[in-house]
TIGUVO-213193 format. One record per atom (N, C-alpha, C): chain; atom name; y, z, x. Coordinates in steps of 0.02 Angstrom, whole numbers, plus 32768, in hexadecimal, padded with zeros to 4 digits. Layout:
TIGUVO-213193
- kette:atom:yy:zz:xx
- A:CA:Y:Z:X
...
***
This chain:
TIGUVO-213193
- kette:atom:yy:zz:xx
- A:N:7FFC:FAFA:8C2A
- A:CA:8005:FAAD:8C4E
- A:C:8033:FA97:8C66
- A:N:803C:FA91:8C8D
- A:CA:805E:FA59:8CB4
- A:C:806D:FA1C:8C87
- A:N:8095:F9EE:8C9C
- A:CA:80A9:F9A9:8C76
- A:C:8089:F971:8CA3
- A:N:8081:F985:8CE3
- A:CA:8056:F973:8D1B
- A:C:800C:F972:8CFD
- A:N:7FFD:F9AC:8CFD
- A:CA:7FA9:F9BF:8CF2
- A:C:7FA3:F98D:8C88
- A:N:7FCE:F994:8C73
- A:CA:7FC3:F957:8C37
- A:C:7FB5:F920:8C3C
- A:N:7FED:F916:8C61
- A:CA:7FF6:F8C3:8C6E
- A:C:7FB9:F8A6:8C99
- A:N:7F82:F8E3:8CC4
- A:CA:7F4D:F8BF:8CE0
- A:C:7F2D:F8C8:8CAE
- A:N:7F0F:F901:8C76
- A:CA:7EEB:F908:8C49
- A:C:7EF1:F8CF:8C27
- A:N:7F24:F89D:8C0B
- A:CA:7F36:F875:8BD5
- A:C:7F17:F833:8C10
- A:N:7F2F:F820:8C39
- A:CA:7F07:F7F2:8C68
- A:C:7EB6:F7EA:8C66
- A:N:7E95:F82A:8C6D
- A:CA:7E4F:F821:8C7C
- A:C:7E44:F81D:8C41
- A:N:7E41:F84C:8C11
- A:CA:7E45:F825:8BC1
- A:C:7E41:F7E9:8BA8
- A:N:7E72:F7B1:8BCB
- A:CA:7E93:F781:8BB1
- A:C:7E57:F74E:8BDB
- A:N:7E4E:F770:8C12
- A:CA:7E0C:F760:8C41
- A:C:7DD3:F73F:8C1D
- A:N:7DB9:F788:8C2A
- A:CA:7D8B:F78F:8BEF
- A:C:7D81:F756:8BAE
- A:N:7DA3:F764:8B82
- A:CA:7DAB:F72C:8B55
- A:C:7DB5:F6FA:8B51
- A:N:7DD2:F6E8:8B80
- A:CA:7DBB:F693:8BA3
- A:C:7D9A:F683:8BAC
- A:N:7D6C:F6B0:8BDF
- A:CA:7D21:F684:8BF7
- A:C:7CF9:F699:8BB6
- A:N:7CF2:F6BB:8B88
- A:CA:7CC8:F6CD:8B50
- A:C:7CDC:F697:8B2C
- A:N:7D08:F679:8B22
- A:CA:7D03:F645:8AFB
- A:C:7CEA:F5F3:8B26
- A:N:7CF0:F601:8B6A
- A:CA:7CCF:F5D2:8B86
- A:C:7C98:F5C3:8B83
- A:N:7C6E:F606:8B7F
- A:CA:7C3D:F60F:8B8F
- A:C:7C1A:F603:8B33
- A:N:7C36:F606:8B08
- A:CA:7C16:F5F1:8AA6
- A:C:7C1E:F5B1:8AB5
- A:N:7C74:F591:8AD6
- A:CA:7C5E:F534:8AC4
- A:C:7C2C:F522:8AE2
- A:N:7C14:F530:8B14
- A:CA:7BE1:F51B:8B1C
- A:C:7B9A:F527:8B08
- A:N:7B8C:F56F:8AF7
- A:CA:7B5C:F574:8ACA
- A:C:7B52:F544:8A89
- A:N:7B8E:F537:8A62
- A:CA:7B99:F516:8A35
- A:C:7B99:F4CC:8A27
- A:N:7BA0:F4BA:8A68
- A:CA:7B87:F468:8A6D
- A:C:7B4F:F465:8AA0
- A:N:7B1E:F490:8AA8
- A:CA:7AEE:F48C:8A9F
- A:C:7AA9:F496:8A71
- A:N:7AD2:F4CC:8A49
- A:CA:7AAB:F4B5:8A12
- A:C:7AAA:F496:89D8
- A:N:7AE1:F45B:89CD
- A:CA:7AE2:F422:89B9
- A:C:7AA9:F3ED:89DB
- A:N:7A9C:F3F8:8A18
- A:CA:7A72:F3B9:8A24
- A:C:7A8D:F38A:8A40
- A:N:7A62:F34B:8A5D
- A:CA:7A77:F31B:8A73
- A:C:7AA1:F2EE:8A4F
- A:N:7AD1:F2C6:8A69
- A:CA:7AF0:F286:8A47
- A:C:7AC8:F26E:8A0F
- A:N:7AE8:F24E:89E2
- A:CA:7AC0:F226:89CD
- A:C:7AA8:F1DA:89F2
- A:N:7A7D:F1B3:89EE
- A:CA:7A48:F17D:8A09
- A:C:7A4E:F14B:89F0
- A:N:7A3C:F104:89EB
- A:CA:7A28:F0E4:89CC
- A:C:79F9:F0BA:89E4
- A:N:79C4:F093:89B1
- A:CA:7990:F06F:89C1
- A:C:79A0:F035:89AF
- A:N:798A:F019:89C9
- A:CA:798F:EFB6:89AC
- A:C:7950:EFB8:897F
- A:N:7976:EF9D:8948
- A:CA:7958:EF9F:8905
- A:C:793C:EF53:88FB
- A:N:7932:EF34:892E
- A:CA:7923:EEDF:8948
- A:C:7962:EEAA:88F8
- A:N:794B:EE96:88DF
- A:CA:7967:EE74:88A2
- A:C:7991:EE96:8879
- A:N:7965:EECB:8863
- A:CA:7988:EF09:881C
- A:C:79CA:EF35:8839
- A:N:79D7:EF27:8876
- A:CA:7A17:EF44:8886
- A:C:79FB:EF7B:88BC
- A:N:7A2C:EF98:88E3
- A:CA:7A1E:EFCC:8902
- A:C:7A1C:F00C:88E7
- A:N:7A01:F042:88FC
- A:CA:79E3:F07E:88D3
- A:C:7A13:F0C0:88FF
- A:N:7A35:F0D8:88D6
- A:CA:7A6D:F109:8918
- A:C:7A47:F158:88F9
- A:N:7A30:F175:8926
- A:CA:7A22:F1A5:891F
- A:C:7A2C:F1EA:8921
- A:N:7A37:F21A:88F2
- A:CA:7A6F:F261:88F5
- A:C:7A37:F291:88F8
- A:N:7A2F:F2AE:8949
- A:CA:7A1D:F2E2:894B
- A:C:7A31:F323:8933
- A:N:7A73:F320:8926
- A:CA:7AA7:F341:8910
- A:C:7A9D:F35A:88BD
- A:N:7A81:F323:888B
- A:CA:7A80:F325:884C
- A:C:7A30:F32E:8841
- A:N:7A05:F32D:886C
- A:CA:79A2:F32C:8865
- A:C:79C2:F380:886F
- A:N:79C9:F3B1:88B7
- A:CA:79C0:F3DC:88B9
- A:C:79D6:F40A:887A
- A:N:7A0B:F3F4:8868
- A:CA:7A38:F41B:8835
- A:C:79FB:F432:87E5
- A:N:79DA:F3F8:87F8
- A:CA:799A:F3F8:87B3
- A:C:795A:F424:87D6
- A:N:794B:F405:8806
- A:CA:790F:F43F:8831
- A:C:791C:F451:8880
- A:N:7945:F48F:8867
- A:CA:795F:F4A7:88A6
- A:C:7931:F4C6:88DD
- A:N:78F6:F4CA:88CE
- A:CA:78B9:F4DC:88F3
- A:C:78B1:F497:892A
- A:N:78C4:F489:896E
- A:CA:78AB:F454:898E
- A:C:785A:F441:8993
- A:N:7840:F468:898F
- A:CA:77F0:F463:8989
- A:C:77E5:F433:895B
- A:N:7809:F435:8913
- A:CA:77DD:F40C:88D4
- A:C:77F7:F3D1:88EE
- A:N:7821:F3B0:8916
- A:CA:7807:F36F:8931
- A:C:77FB:F370:897F
- A:N:781D:F388:89A8
- A:CA:77F3:F37D:89E3
- A:C:77B6:F3B0:89EB
- A:N:7794:F37B:8A06
- A:CA:774F:F386:8A0F
- A:C:7701:F37C:89DB
- A:N:773C:F3A3:89A0
- A:CA:7704:F388:8973
- A:C:76EF:F346:8953
- A:N:7744:F330:8946
- A:CA:773E:F2EA:892A
- A:C:7746:F2AE:8958
- A:N:777F:F2D2:898E
- A:CA:7798:F2A9:89C1
- A:C:7772:F2C5:8A0B
- A:N:773B:F294:8A28
- A:CA:7724:F2C7:8A58
- A:C:7754:F2A3:8A8E
- A:N:7769:F2C1:8AA3
- A:CA:7796:F296:8AE7
- A:C:77C1:F2D6:8B14
- A:N:77BC:F2B5:8B5D
- A:CA:77DD:F2E9:8B8E
- A:C:7837:F2E6:8B77
- A:N:7853:F331:8B80
- A:CA:78A2:F317:8B88
- A:C:78B9:F2F3:8BB8
- A:N:78F0:F2C1:8B8E
- A:CA:7901:F274:8BA9
- A:C:78E5:F245:8B82
- A:N:789F:F243:8B8B
- A:CA:786D:F216:8B62
- A:C:7889:F1F2:8B22
- A:N:7885:F1C3:8B1B
- A:CA:7894:F1A2:8AC3
- A:C:7841:F176:8AB9
- A:N:783A:F198:8A6D
- A:CA:7809:F174:8A5C
- A:C:782A:F135:8A41
- A:N:77E2:F0EB:8A61
- A:CA:77E1:F0B3:8A23
- A:C:77DD:F0DE:89E8
- A:N:77F3:F0A2:89B4
- A:CA:77F0:F0AE:8965
- A:C:77E1:F068:8954
- A:N:77B8:F081:8911
- A:CA:77A5:F031:88F0
- A:C:77AC:F04B:88BD
- A:N:77BA:F01E:8886
- A:CA:77BB:F032:8842
- A:C:7765:F022:881A
- A:N:7744:EFFB:8852
- A:CA:7719:F006:882C
- A:C:76E0:F04A:883B
- A:N:76FA:F06C:8863
- A:CA:76D7:F0BB:8885
- A:C:76FD:F0DE:8844
- A:N:772C:F0D5:8837
- A:CA:775C:F0EC:8801
- A:C:774F:F0F8:87C1
- A:N:772F:F0C2:87A3
- A:CA:7723:F0AB:876F
- A:C:76CE:F0D0:876F
- A:N:76BD:F0E8:87A2
- A:CA:7673:F10F:8788
- A:C:766B:F15D:87A2
- A:N:76AF:F17F:87A0
- A:CA:76D0:F1AC:8798
- A:C:76C9:F1DD:87EC
- A:N:76DB:F192:881A
- A:CA:76DE:F1BF:8869
- A:C:772E:F1B8:8869
- A:N:774A:F1E3:88A7
- A:CA:7789:F1D8:88C1
- A:C:77C4:F1E5:8896
- A:N:77E6:F1C3:8879
- A:CA:7823:F1D6:8847
- A:C:7803:F1E2:8812
- A:N:77C4:F1C5:8807
- A:CA:77A1:F1A7:87C4
- A:C:778D:F1F7:879D
- A:N:7774:F225:87DA
- A:CA:7764:F272:87D0
- A:C:778A:F295:87A1
- A:N:77D0:F297:87A6
- A:CA:7800:F2BE:876A
- A:C:781A:F27F:874F
- A:N:7827:F24A:8768
- A:CA:7841:F20F:872F
- A:C:77E5:F1FA:8701
- A:N:77E3:F216:86E3
- A:CA:77BA:F212:86AE
- A:C:77C4:F203:8669
- A:N:7803:F217:8654
- A:CA:7813:F22B:8608
- A:C:780A:F269:85E8
- A:N:77F3:F27E:860F
- A:CA:77F0:F2D9:8606
- A:C:7810:F2F7:8623
- A:N:7827:F2F8:8669
- A:CA:784B:F321:8682
- A:C:7892:F309:86A6
- A:N:787E:F2B8:869A
- A:CA:78CF:F28D:86B4
- A:C:78A5:F25A:8693
- A:N:78F3:F232:867B
- A:CA:78F0:F1FD:8662
- A:C:78B6:F1C4:8687
- A:N:7886:F1A0:865B
- A:CA:7841:F164:8670
- A:C:785D:F121:869B
- A:N:7843:F127:86F8
- A:CA:783F:F0DA:8705
- A:C:7830:F0BB:86DF
- A:N:7805:F0BC:86B0
- A:CA:77E2:F07B:868E
- A:C:77FD:F06C:865B
- A:N:783E:F08C:8650
- A:CA:7863:F07B:860B
- A:C:7898:F03C:862A
- A:N:789D:EFFF:8626
- A:CA:78CB:EFDB:8637
- A:C:7920:EFDD:863B
- A:N:7927:F00B:85F2
- A:CA:7952:F012:85D4
- A:C:7990:F04C:8617
- A:N:7959:F056:864A
- A:CA:7964:F08D:8675
- A:C:7977:F08B:86B8
- A:N:796D:F039:86C0
- A:CA:796E:F019:86F8
- A:C:7997:F03C:872B
- A:N:79F0:F01B:8708
- A:CA:7A29:F032:870F
- A:C:7A3D:F072:8721
- A:N:7A1B:F09F:8713
- A:CA:7A37:F0DB:8730
- A:C:7A18:F0FA:876F
- A:N:7A05:F0DC:878E
- A:CA:79DF:F0B1:87D6
- A:C:79F6:F09E:8801
- A:N:79E9:F052:87DA
- A:CA:7A05:F018:8816
- A:C:7A63:EFFC:8801
- A:N:7A73:EFEB:8832
- A:CA:7ABA:EFDC:881A
- A:C:7AC9:EFA5:884A
- A:N:7AC1:EF6D:8827
- A:CA:7AD4:EF29:8837
- A:C:7B0F:EF38:884D
- A:N:7B2D:EF1A:8893
- A:CA:7B5D:EF00:88AE
- A:C:7BAC:EEDD:889B
***
């Protein structure tokens, strides 16, 4: 093999590796899900929802989407503590068994952050 063909082969391998890394990076970013978003917690302080943390505990999208939160892509569900206290919305998992309970006032600051 001549030095020219070796150089061309090295360039092709380099380009394949570069574009492969770009594709892998995009797939990794999509797997993490959307960025954190917040809800107005009224006087209790805003609630910041980490999609990444929740997806790590329950990696199947349908565990929450379509079963617990019936919404279209990009739509946000109105959340009410009264619903959560009866086992709906966040209260489906935050029941004191699967995850910390929304009913225990000692847990309020785990979700609600005052500015």
